[in-house]
ROVODO-714583 format. One record per residue: x, y, z of N, C-alpha, C in turn; residue in three letters. Coordinates in steps of 0.1 Angstrom, whole numbers, plus 5000, padded with zeros to 4 digits. Layout:
XYZXYZXYZALA;...
//
This chain:
459685220491460585270501460285420505MET;461285500506461085630512460385730502LYS;459485810508458885920501459086040510PHE;459586150504459786270512458686370509LEU;458586460519457486570517457786660506LYS;456786710500456886800489456686940495ILE;457587030494457487160501457187270492VAL;457387260479457087370470456487320457LEU;455687400450455287350437456487310428PRO;456187210419457287160411457687270401ALA;458987270398459587360388460387270379VAL;460087270366460787180357461987240352PHE;463087170354464487210349464887120338LEU;464887170327465287090315466587130309PHE;467587040310468887080304469386970295SER;468486870292468886750284468886790269VAL;469886740262469886760248468686680243THR;467986740233466786670229467086540222ALA;466186440224466386310218466286320203ASN;467286280196467386310182466686210173VAL;466086110179465286020171463886020175PHE;462986000166461586000170461085850170ALA;460285810180459985670180459085630169ALA;458285720163457385680152458185660139ASP;459485690139460285680127460885540125ASP;460585450134461285320134460285210136VAL;460685100131459884980134460084940148ASN;459184970157459484970171459784830176SER;458984730171459284590176460684540172ASP;461084570159462384520155463484590162ALA;463284720164464284800172464484750186VAL;463284730192463384680206463984550207LEU;463684450198464384330198465884330196SER;466284420187467684430185468384490197ASP;467784600203468384660214468484570226GLU;467484490228467584390239468684290237LEU;468784240224469884140221471284200224LYS;471484330220472784390222472984410237ARG;471984460244472184480258472384350266ALA;471684250262471884120268473284060266LYS;473784070254475084030250476184110258ALA;475984240260476984310268476884260282PHE;475684250288475584210302476184070304ASN;476083980294476583840296478083840297ASP;478783950292480183950293480684000307LYS;479784050315480084090328479883970338MET;480983910342480883790350481583810362ILE;480983760373481683760386481883610390TYR;483083570393483383440397483683440412VAL;482783380420482883390435484083300439PRO;484683320451485783240455485283100459PRO;486183000458485782860461485582850476LYS;484782750480484582730494485882700501PRO;486082740513487182710521487082560527PHE;488182500529488182360534488082360550LYS;487082290555486882270569487782160574LEU;488382180585489182080592488281970597ALA;487182000602486181900608484781930603ASP;484281860593482881880588481981780596ALA;482481700605481581620613481581480607GLY;481181380615481181240611479981210604THR;478881290605477681270597477381380589GLU;476981350576476681450566475481530571LYS;474381450576473181520582473081450596TRP;473081520606473081470620471781400623VAL;471881280628470681210633470481240648ASN;469781340650469581390664468981290673TYR;468281200668467581100676468581000683GLN;469780990676470780900682471380970694LYS;471381100696472181160706471381240716TYR;469981220715469181290725467681260722GLY;466781350727465381330726464681460723GLU;463781470713462981580710461681570719PHE;461481670727460281660736459281770734GLN;457981740735456981840733456981910720ASN;457281840709457281900696455981960692VAL;455982070687454682130682453982210693GLY;454682230705454082310716454982420720THR;454582500729455382600735456482550745LYS;456382420748457282360757458382280751ASP;458482300738459482220730460882230736TYR;461582120736462982130738463682000733LYS;464982010731465781890727466781870739TYR;466781740744467581700755468681610750VAL;469981650752471081580747471381470757ILE;471581350751472081230760473481190757SER;473981220745475281180742475981300736ASP;476581380745477181510741478381490731SER;479281390735480481360728480181320713GLU;479181230712478781180699478181290690GLY;477281370697476681480689477681580684LEU;478781610692479781710688480481650676ARG;480781520677481581460666480781460653ALA;479481430654478581420642478381560636ALA;478381660644478081800640479181870632SER;480381850637481581920630481682060635GLY;482882120632483182260637482182360633GLU;481882450643480982560640479482530642GLY;479182400644477782360646477482320660VAL;476682390667476382350681475982210683PHE;476582140693477382180704478882180702PRO;479282160690480782150687481282300686ASN;481582350698482082490698483582500700THR;484282380702485682390705486582340694GLN;486082260685486982200675487582300666ASN;486882410664487382510655488782570661VAL;488982560673490182610679491382530675LEU;491082400671492182310667492382310651ASN;491582400644491682400630492982480627ASP;493882420619495182480616494982620609PRO;493882630601493682750594493182860603GLN;492482820614491982910624493282970631TYR;494182880634495382930641496183020632LYS;496282990620496983080610496283220609LYS;494983220609494283350608494483420621TYR;494483350632494683420645495983480646LEU;496983400643498383450644498683570634ASN;497983570623498183680613497383800616SER;496683790628495883900633494683940623LYS;494283840615493083870606491783860614LYS;491783830626490483810634490383920644LEU;491184020643491084140652489984230649GLU;489284280659488184370657486884320662GLY;485884400661484484360666483884260657LYS;483184160664482584050656481584110646TYR;480884220649479884270640480584320627TRP;481884340627482584380614482884260606ASP;482484140611482784010604481483950599PHE;480484040596479183990590479284000575VAL;479584120570479584150556480984170550ASN;481884120558483284120553483484010542ASN;484184040532484283950521485183830524ASP;485983830535486783710539485783620546ASP;485083530540484183450546484683350556TYR;485983310553486683220563486983290576GLN;487383410575487583490587486283510594ALA;485183540587483983560593483483430601ASN;483783320595483383190602484183180615PHE;485483190614486283170626485883270637TYR;485683400633485383500643484083470650LYS;482983430642481683400648481683270656TRP;482383170651482383040658483183050671ALA;483983150673484683160686484283280694THR;483283350690482983480698482083450709THR;481983540718480983530729479783620727ARG;478683550723477583630720476283530724GLU;475183580723473983500725474183370716ASP;473983260721474383130713473583120701PRO;472283160701471483160688471983250678GLY;472283370682472883480673474183430668VAL;474983380676476283320673476183210662LYS;475283120664474983010655474583060642GLN;473683160642473183210629474283270621TYR;475083360626476083430618477183340615PHE;477483230622478383130618477783060606THR;476483030606475882970595475883060582ALA;475683190584475783290573477183280567VAL;478183280574479583280569479783160561ALA;479283040565479482920558478682920545LEU;477482970546476482990535477183070524ASP;477683190527478183280517479483230511ARG;480183150519481383090513481182970504ALA;479882930503479582810495479782680502GLY;479982680515480082560523478582530527ASN;477782490517476282490519475882370529TRP;476582260528476082150536476282180551GLU;477482230554477782270568476882380572GLN;476582470563475682580566474282540569ALA;473782440562472482390565472482320579ILE;473482250582473582180595473582290606LYS;474282410603474282520613472982580615ALA;472282610603470982670604469982580611TYR;470082440608469182350615469382340630TYR;470682360634470982360648470282470656ALA;469982580648469182690655467782640658ILE;467182560648465882510651465782410662LEU;466882340663466882230674467182300688VAL;468182380688468582430702468182570705PHE;467982660695467782800698466682860690PHE;465482800690464382850682463782980687PRO;463983020699463483130705464383250704LYS;465483240697466483350696465883470690THR;466183590696465783720690466983810689ILE;467083860677468083960675467384100674GLY;468184210671467684340671468184420659TRP;467184490652467584570641468184700645THR;468584780635469084910638468085010644GLN;466784980642465685050649465285000662TRP;465984900667465684840680464384770680GLN;463984710668462884620667463284480666THR;462484380672462984240673463084180659PRO;464084090658464284020646464383870650TRP;463383790645463283650649464083560640TYR;465083490646466083420638465683290633ILE;464883210641464583080636463683070623SER;462783160621462083160608462983190596PRO;463983270599464983300588465783180585VAL;466183110596466982980594466182880585ALA;464882870588463982780580463982820565ILE;463882950563463883010549465182980542SER;466283000549467682980543467782840539ARG;467382740548467482600545466682570532ILE;465482610532464582580521465082650508LYS;465682770509466182830497467382760492TYR;468382730501469582660496469282520490LEU;468382440497468182310492467382310479THR;466482410477465782410464466682470453ALA;467582570456468482620446469582520442LEU;469982440452471082340449470482200453HIS;469682140444469082010447470181910448PRO;471381930442472381830443472881810458GLU;472581900466472881880481472181750486ILE;470981730481470381590483469481590496GLY;469081700501468281700513467181800512VAL;466081780520464981870520464481880535LYS;464082000539463482020552461982010551LEU;461481920560459981900559459481910574VAL;458281960575457581970587457982080597GLY;458982160593459482270602458482380603ALA;458182420615457182530617457482600630LYS;457582730629457782810641456582910640ILE;455682900650454583000651454883080663ILE;454883220661455183310672453983390675ILE;453283360686452083440690452483570695GLU;451583670692451783810698453083880692ASN;453383840680454683880674454584010667VAL;453384070666453284190657453284330664TYR;453684320677453584450684454984500689ASP;456084430685457484470689457684450704ASN;456784390712456984370726457384220727ASP;458584190729458984050730458583970743VAL;458184050753457883990766456583910765LYS;455683940755454483860754454583750743ASN;455683730737455883630726455683480732ASP;454983400724454783260727455283180715VAL;456183090716456783020705456182880704PHE;455582840694455082710691456182650682ILE;456782540686457982500678457982360674ILE;458182340661458482210655459682230645ASP;460882170649462082190641461982110628PRO;460982020626460981940614462181840613GLY;462281790600463381700597464081730584TRP;465381700584466081700571465981550565LEU;465381540553465181410547465881410534VAL;466281290529466881280516465981330505PRO;466481390495465681450484466481450471ALA;465781450460466381470446465781590440THR;466181630428465681750421464181730419ALA;463681610417462281590414461381630427LYS;461881630438461181660450460981810452ASP;461681890444461582030444460782090432PHE;460182000424459482040412458082100418GLU;457582200411456282260414455182170411THR;454282150420453082080418451882170420LYS;450782150411449682240412448382180416THR;447482260421446182220424445182270414ILE;444282190409443282240399442182310407ASP;442282440408441282520415439882520409LEU;439882480396438482480389437682370395SER;438282280402437582180409437182200424LYS;437682320428437382360442436282460442ILE;435382450451434182550452434682680456LYS;433982780451434282920455433682960467ILE;434383020477433883060490433383200490LYS;434183290482433783430482434383500469LYS;433583590464434083670452433883820455THR;434983890453434984040454435084100440VAL;434184190437434284250423433184200414GLY;432584300406431484270398431684300383LYS;432884340380433184370366434384300360GLY;435284370354436384310348437384240357LYS;437484290370438384240380437684170391VAL;438084060394437483980406438583920414LYS;438383920427439183850437438383730442LEU;438983610439438183490442438883420453VAL;438183380464438683290474437983160474GLN;438783050473438182920472437982860485TYR;437282740486436982680498438282630506LYS;439382610498440582570505441382690509ASN;440782810509441382930513442582970504ASN;442682920491443582980482442783100475ASN;443583190470443083320464443583330450PHE;442883390441443283430428442683560423GLN;443383640416442783750409442383700396LEU;441183740392440683710378440383840370ILE;441083850359440883970350440383920337VAL;439283970333438683930320438483780320ASP;438083720330437783580331438983490332GLY;440283540333441483460333442283490346LYS;442983390351443783410363444883510360GLN;445083600370446083710368446983720379PHE;448283690377449283700387449883850386THR;449883920396450484060396451984050393VAL;452384090382453784100378454084250377LYS;454284310389454184460390455484530391GLY;455484660388456684740390456184870396VAL;456984920405456785060410457385150400SER;456585230395457085320384456885460386TYR;458085540386458085680386459385730381ASP;459585720368460885740362460985890359ALA;461685960369461886100368463286140365ASN;463386270362464586330356465586350368LYS;466886320365467986340374468186490376VAL;468486520389468786670391467686740398GLY;466486680400465386750406464986660418VAL;464186720428463986660440462786720447SER;461886640453460786690461461286760474PRO;462486740478462986810489463086960487VAL;463587000475463687140472462587190463ASN;461587110462460387160455460387160440GLY;461487100434461587090420460986960413THR;460386880422459886750417458686710425LEU;457586670418456486590424456686440418LYS;457386370426457986240421456886140417ASN;455686140422454686050418453786090406ASN;454186210401453286270391454086310379ARG;455286380380455886450369456286360358ASP;456686230361457086140350455986120340TRP;454786140344453686120334453386240325SER;453986350328453786470320455086520312TRP;456186490317457486550311457586530296GLU;457886630289458186620275459386720272ASP;460586680276461686770275462086790260ALA;461886700252462286710238461086770229ASN;459986800236458886870229458486800217SER;458386670217457886600205456386550207ASN;455786600218454386560220454186430227GLY;455286360231455286230238455886250252LYS;455286170262455786170275457186100274THR;458186170280459586120278459885980282ASP;459785950295460285820299459385700294ALA;458185710295457285590290457485560276PRO;457685670267457585650253458885690245PHE;459785750252460985800244462285740250ASP;462185670260463485620266464185530256ALA;465585520256466385440247467285350256TRP;467685240250468585150257470085180254VAL;470785210264472285220262472885080262ASP;472885020251473184880250474584850254THR;475584940252476984910255477384990267ASN;476485060274476685130286477885230285ARG;477885310274478885410272478385550274ASN;477085560279476485690281476385770269ASP;476385710257476185790245475085720236LYS;474285790230473185730222473785710208GLN;473985580205474485540192473385550181GLU;473785550169472785570158471685450158SER;472085330163471185220163470385220176TYR;470685300186469985300199468785400198GLU;467785360192466585440189465685430201LYS;464785540202463885540214462785420212PRO;462685350224461585250224460685280235VAL;461085340246460185380257460185270268GLY;459985320280459985230292458785140290ASP;457685180286456485100286456784970276PHE;457384990265457784880257458784780263ALA;459684840271460684760278459984680289LEU;459084750296458384680307457484560301LEU;456884590290455984480284456884370280LYS;458084400273458984290269459484210281ALA;459684270293460084210305458984120310MET;457784140306456684060311455784120322GLY;456084250325455284320335453884340329ALA;452884320339451484350335450784450344ASN;451484500354450884590364451884700368THR;451384830369452184940374451584990387LEU;452385020397451885080409452085230408ARG;450985300409451085450408450285520419VAL;450485650420449785730431448985830423PHE;447685860428446785950421447086090424HIS;447786120434447886260439448486350428HIS;448086470428448686580419448386550404TYR;447386470401446886460387447886400378GLU;447786270376448586190367447986220353LEU;448886200343448486220329447686090325ASN;446386110324445585990321445785940307LYS;446186030298446485980284447585880284GLU;448585910292449785820293449285680299ALA;448485690310447985570315447185490305LEU;446285560298445485500288446285420277LYS;447385490273448185430263448885310269GLU;449285320281449885200288448985080288GLY;447785110290446785000290446384950276TYR;446085040267445585000254446684940245GLU;447884990246448984940237449784840243LYS;449984850257450884760263450284660274TYR;448984680276448284590284448384610299GLY;448884720304449084740318447784770326PHE;447684700337446784740347447384820357MET;446684900365447284990375446784970389TYR;447684960398447284970412447285110416MET;446085170417445885310420445885330435MET;446885420439447185430454446885570459THR;446385570471446185690479447085680491ASP;447885780495448785770506448085760519PHE;446885790520446085780532446785850544LEU;447285970541447886050552449386010555GLY;449885920548451385890550452086020545ALA;453186050552454086170549453186300549TYR;451986290557451086400558450386450545ALA;450486360535449886400522448386400523VAL;447786510520446286530518445586510531ASP;446286520543445486520555445286660561SER;445986750556445986890561446986910573GLY;447686810577448686830587449986870581ALA;450786940588452186970584452986840586THR;454186840580455186730581455486710596TRP;455786820603456186810617455086770626ALA;453886810623452686770630452386630628GLU;452286590615451986450612450486420612GLY;450086340603448586300603448186230616THR;447086280621446486210633445286130629ASP;445186000630444185930625442885930634TYR;442986000645441786020653441286160652SER;441986240644441586380642440386390631ASN;439186430635438086440625438386530613PRO;439186630615439486720603440386650594VAL;441486580599442386510591441586390583HIS;440686320590439986220584439086270573GLN;438486380575437686440564438486480552LYS;439686530554440586570543440986450535ASN;441386340543441886220536440686150528MET;439486150534438386090527437986170514LEU;438286300515437986380503438986330492ALA;440286310496441286260486440886130481SER;440386030489439985910485438785920475ILE;437886000478436686020470437186080456ARG;438086170456438586220443439186110435LYS;440086030441440685920434439685830427MET;438785790435437685690429436885760419VAL;436485880421435585940411436385970398GLU;437686000399438586030387438785900380ASP;438885780386439285660379438285540379TYR;437185560385436285450387435785390373LYS;435685470363435185430350436285380341ASP;437585390345438685350337438885190337GLU;439085130326439084990326440384930331PRO;441385020333442784970336442984960351TYR;441984990360442184990374442084840379ILE;443184790384443284650389442684650404LEU;443184750412442684750425442984890431MET;442384920442442685040450443585010461TRP;444585090464445585070474445585180484VAL;445585150497445585250507446885260514LEU;447585370513448685400522450085350515GLY;451085370523452485320520453285320533ASN;453285200539454085180552453585280562GLU;452385320563451885410573452185370587ASN;452185240589452385180602453785210608ASN;454685260600455985290605455985430611TYR;454985510608454785640615455585760610GLY;455885750597456585870591455585980588VAL;455686090596454786210594453286160596ALA;453086060605451786030609451885950622ASN;450785920629450785860642450285710642ASN;450285650630449785510629450685410638ALA;451885450640452685360649452385380664ASN;451885490667451485520681450085480684LYS;449185490674447785460676447285370664ASN;447885250663447585170651446085130650PRO;445385120662443985080661443185190654GLU;443485320657442785430650443085430635ALA;444385400631444685400617443985290610PHE;443985170615443385060608441785070607TYR;441285130617439885160617439485260607LYS;440385370606440185460595440385410581PHE;441385320580441585260567440385180563ALA;439785110572438485040569437385130564ASN;437285240571436385350567436585390553LYS;437885410549438185450536437785340526ALA;437985210529437685100521436185100518ALA;435385120529433985120527433485230517LYS;434185350519433785460509434185420495LEU;435285360493435685320479434685220474ILE;434185120481433285020477431885080474LYS;431585190481430285260479430385340465LYS;431585390463431685480451432085400438LEU;432785290439433185210427432085120423ASP;431485140411430385050407430784910404PRO;432184890401432684750399433184680411GLN;433084750423433484690435434784620435LYS;435784690428437184630427437784610441ARG;438784520442439384490455440084610460PRO;440084610474440884720481441984660489VAL;443184710488444284660495444884770505ALA;445384720516446184800525447684790520ILE;448484890522449884880519450684900532ASN;450884790539451584790552453084780551ASN;453684820561455184800562455384660569GLY;455684560561455884420566454584380573ASP;454784300584453584260592453384320605THR;454084430607453884510620452384550622LEU;451884510633450484540636449484450628TYR;449884340622448984260614447784210623LEU;447984180635446884140644445884250645ASP;446284380646445384490648444684520636ILE;445384510624444784520611443584420610PHE;443884290614442884190612441584210620ALA;441784280631440584300640439784420636LYS;440484520629439884650626439684680612ASN;439984600602439884630588439184520581SER;437984480584437284360578436884390563PRO;436784520559436384550546437484570536ASP;438684550541439884550532440084410527ILE;440284390514440284260508441684200508ASP;442784280506444084230504445084290514ILE;445884210520446984260529448184270520PHE;448384400516449684430508450684470518GLY;451984430515453084460524454384490516PHE;455084590521456484620516457384540525ASN;458284460518459084370526460484350519SER;461484350528462884340523463684240532TYR;463284110532463784020542464983940536ARG;465383960524466583890519466283790508GLY;467283740501467183670489466483530491GLU;466283480503465583360505464083380505GLN;463683510504462183530503461583600515GLY;460383570517459583640527459383560540PHE;459983440541459883370553458383330557GLY;457983350569456683300574455583400572ASN;455783500563454783610561453483540555ILE;453583460546452383400540451583320551TRP;452283240559451683170570450983270580GLN;451683380583451183470593449883540588ASP;449883580575448783650569447583560569ILE;447883430565446783340564446183310578ALA;446983280588446583240601445983360609ASN;446483480607445983590615444883670609VAL;444983690596443883780589442983700580SER;443483590574442683520564442483590551GLY;443283690549443183780536444183720525LYS;443783770513444783750502445983840505ALA;447183800500448483860502449083920490ALA;449684030490450284090478451584170483LEU;452684140477453984210480453884340473VAL;453684460480453584580473454884650471THR;455984600477457384640474458284530478GLU;459284500469460384420473461584450463TYR;462784420468463884440459465184460468GLY;466284500461467584530468468384620459THR;469184700465469984800457470984730448PRO;471284790437472384740428473684810431ALA;473984820444475184880448475584820461TYR;476884790462477484750475478984800475ALA;479384840487480684900488481784810484LYS;482584850474483784780470483484670460GLY;482184650457481884540448481984580433TRP;482284490424482284530410480884530405SER;480684590393479384600387478784470385VAL;479584380379479184240377478684170389ALA;479384190400479084120413477684180419ARG;477584310418476384370424475184340416THR;475284340403474184310394473784160395GLU;474784070396474383930398473783910412GLU;474283980422473683980435472284030435GLY;471984140429470684200428469684100421GLN;470184040410469383940403469083820411ALA;470083780419469883660428468783690438SER;468783810444467783850454466383850448TYR;466283910436464983910429464483770425HIS;465383690421464983550418464483480431LYS;465083500442464683440454463283490459GLY;463083620458461883680461460783630452TYR;460983630439459883590430459583440431TRP;460583360433460283220435459383200447THR;459683270458458883260470457383300468ASP;457283420460455983460456455183350448ILE;455883300439455283200430454883070438GLU;455783030448455482910455454282920464ASN;453783040467452683060475451483120468ASN;451483120454450283150447449183060449LEU;447983100447446783010447446982900436GLY;446682780441446782670432448182600431GLY;449082640440450482580440450482490453VAL;450782370451450782270462451982300471GLU;451782290484452882300493453082440499GLY;452382540492452482680497451182720505GLY;451082850508449882890515448782930506TRP;448982950494447882980484447283110485GLY;447883210492447283340494447983450486ASN;449083410480449883510472449183550459SER;449083680456448583730444449583780434LEU;450883780439451983840430452783940438GLY;453484030430454384120437454684240428GLY;455184340435455584470428457084500431VAL;457884500420459284520421459484670426ILE;460284690435460784830438462284830434PHE;462584890423461784970415462284960400GLN;461585040391461985030377463385100375TRP;463585220379464785300377465285370389VAL;466585390391467185450402466585590403ASP;466385630416465985770419467185840426GLU;467585950420468886010425468586120436TRP;467386130441467086240450466986180464TRP;467086050466466585990479467585980490LYS;468886020488469786010499469386120510ALA;469786090522469386170533470086310533GLU;469586400540470286530543470286620530GLY;471486690529471586780518472186720505ASP;471786600502472386530491471986600478SER;472886600469472686670456471986570446ASP;470786610442469986520433470586500420PRO;471686580416472386550404473586460406ALA;473686400418474786310421474186170425VAL;474686070419474185930423474785890436HIS;474185910447474785900460474885760465ASP;476085740471476385590476476485590491THR;475985690498475985690512474985590517HIS;475285520529474385420535473285490542LEU;471985460538470885510545470385420556GLN;470185290553469685200562470485070562THR;470284980572470884850572469784740572GLN;470184630566469184530565469684410557GLY;468784330552469084210544469284250529ALA;470384320528470784360514472184300511PHE;472684330499473884270494475084280504LEU;475384400508476484410518475884460531ASP;474584440533473884490545473384630544GLY;473684700533473284840532472184870522GLY;471184950527470084990519470385120512GLY;470985130501471385250494470185300485TYR;469485400490468185440485468185480471GLU;469285520466469285570452469685470442GLU;469685330446470185230437469285110436TRP;467985120439467085010438466584970424TYR;466885050414466285020401466884890395GLY;465984820387466484720379466984770365ILE;466784900364467484980353468085100359THR;469085160352469585280356469585390346SER;469985510349470085620340471585660336GLN;472385550338473785570334474385680343GLY;475185770336475785880344474886000346ASN;473685990342472586090344472586200334GLY;473486210325473586320316472586320304LYS;471986200302470986180292469686160298ASN;469486190310468186170318467086270312SER;465886220311465286100316465285990306PRO;466086000295465885910284466685780285PHE;467885790289468885670289468485560299GLU;468585430293468285320302469485220301ARG;470085190312470985070312470284960319GLN;470084850312469284740317470184650325LEU;469884640338470684550347470384400345ARG;471084320351470984170350469584130355LYS;468984200365467684160370466584180359ALA;466784280351465784300340465684180332TYR;466784120328466784000319466383880327PHE;466583880340466083770348464483770347LEU;463883880349462483890347461983860333TYR;462783890323462283840310462083690310MET;462983620317462883470317461783440326ASP;461683490339460683450349459283480345LEU;459083600339457783650337457183620323TRP;457983560314457483530301457483380299ASN;457683300309457683150307456283100308LYS;
//
């Protein structure tokens, strides 16, 4: 997510009471096991019980609408697709209230009339998206005047969140049948394509709840020219697919034996290799074994400091801090688990360290940035003792880092001086780390294409050409020729990347599309670039306005489960996926208290809304993305409260 400019050299402000226990004084494995058991037991007592689904007055005469009875699908799989209704009355009856073309029956719903008369439906319909009264949301959207595709989508969302999953699936599928070209708009006035999301929600719900007894097959929405934010040149190739009967067995993962598939291309000459097979599946191979990136974005820094006021270099300082002066780096090796979340270190809550917690969770990769000299001894111990590989990253001029530009000026990717400075930074990174056995890959940038203190959004061709130049330099300097990845913001300018960055091996992307996963990203990357794909950031805040801790943490865990399931379903060797996924990187390990906008106090865990998107209550609260927290901050940087998502990954990543 967001990185802010560093305006002054870091000044370390240590006011934490020294950690009274030394990690070497305890049997670390036994202590870790005990602390995890206590923390898990405490978490299991935090339970959120969602409300029961509301009763629909008219759920339709057919559980799953047989559209062929009521009309004709024409030109399926082409840009001229359409569905022509021949029996409107029959289709309305089959669909039920809230599902197009049944737009009127909701007006006869007794509960709708009750809500209307009690004035529960007053206000703007956009206020009925993340409202906790799902029944009110349903009635508001089912009766509002909006673009019919947008209206159908948010009607489906209301049903979905209420637990009325069968009617929600019917509503989502109606989007594919009638409104596959619908476009909404984000807060940044960028296009948001609704039909691919509808496909993802149907697949997510039917797999999560196989008892529903249906599966979507054959659905495919290909949108040509989609990567430039200009909707006027979009071309939609549409196949709505079919809802077919299914059982739990139909959702079981099936694999492909890639050892029987010939290899098309190999990148890498040493410990790490990226293999592309003839069927265009990809795998990372480390020490001769398949390696799925189970990664975490790691920069566990002290509460109360910030790069905004020059008291923190957030990508570096975590690797050097030793506030208790015991000769160990604080967060990686001295963090302790607040098992009962009382913000006090009990006698049995001895230090275990983040690295031990990460290993127990199943993580095998940390994403780090080389700027400002990381503590290589800490990285080395992470590799030798805990088995971590590292995605070593250079900002490539994002946030004006190492380009020589000011923040206001921004990096100019066509400026020879800026290019020279950035290539010097790349050279330093590779020369510093090329002989280290723990480098998994080299990563270029961090959402540069969004144009924060750089001009990649205005001149993407220059940016991706320069990124390719940087990749060629890396391959020249690295004797092991390890893979090089770009770190894009979602798929914006994917087509320009594909044309201008042939020497980059992996299309990495930061993406926050919602608990259903990443939608058509895998398809798009495969079709447009032919590259391997890696999620370089994903996650959601563990905060939502007015929600209980139990509800937010269960919600965060649900999002992470959906994201990781989608990543796994598209790994190389998994049948039915795109085979180009290499894994993903959780954003992030622990909350960062400095990230709120403006004059926010880094000693306060800020709950102001920074962005809007596919998050728990629609809010991207920048200071709450961690799957662990630092409690009330008074024991920072040592205290760790392990959220429910942490234990989710213990299950997902250790199976």
